C-alpha angles and dihedrals in degrees: 000000000000097000088064096045093106090057093049091051090052090054090048091053089052088052091054108277103167098225143321092282096049096098111121140163088218106052090154095068112116088234089064095051098228102104109155119223124236108275095015113141113231137173105219132152111188106105100221090046093050095051094044098050092042096047108028103026097034095228119135131242137136122230094262127198112254112271091023085077090053092047093049090052094050090051096039086227135097131184113277100231143100115011092009090068130077092236092047091055094056117107118246095185131050111211114201113199111208107175131126094227137028107280125230104274097229091048093049091045091050090052093050092046091052093050102044101025102186101350126105114258128205107210122205126184101040092099089067089072103023100038123224126313129006129306134156095275094046093046088052093050095047089047091058096038092049094050089057092046088055095043101044092036128009100255115161098177140018133178125215120202113251092354117065118066101249093042090051090052101039106017115183091357084084090069114101117238097256102035126158128225126229129182125215115193139160091273093058094044090051092048090051092047093050090051093063108097123234102232100190116110088231110039093199094052119125115233120246100191137029116206111199117200137184152280102030102062126067126209089260 
């Protein structure tokens, strides 16, 4: 894979890569200038990008294998399957959020990912804390939650009642005929949080540095 990286980068420059420093885990940021439109068909592979553009922007892409995305963009075509289809975007799991406060987004995303694995969830109850529709705060929250869904599970798309574009337009019609219902409450989130190991040699140690990575955090 890596021995051919130079060749892959040459092909990406031919496809329009801006420059040699233009690689990013967040290509959909307005600052990058590659913000997909709702309904636009893409061929992307990076997990947090796939779930964000599918769910929050309403574009359409499968979670492609690396290199398949490059080949699809050379051809200008991608296989019509999975999350590009109407049936593939229906939710097979209804997630009912029953907490008294807005959960930590990574914790909630981890819980959803563990429950649905690679299925499409329809999440109800988040609008109690985030309000209806999309704004900067909501987009930031969904971005972080979705990245955890995709990392702990393999979720490529979620719908949030009264918030994400397709859920606003179609509501419960997005649920597949034979969907299952799962509940996430404070007890479950606490159980998940306590299951994460503390990997420091001294558990009571105070950190000296904080290393902040992408793509979960926004500038805000």
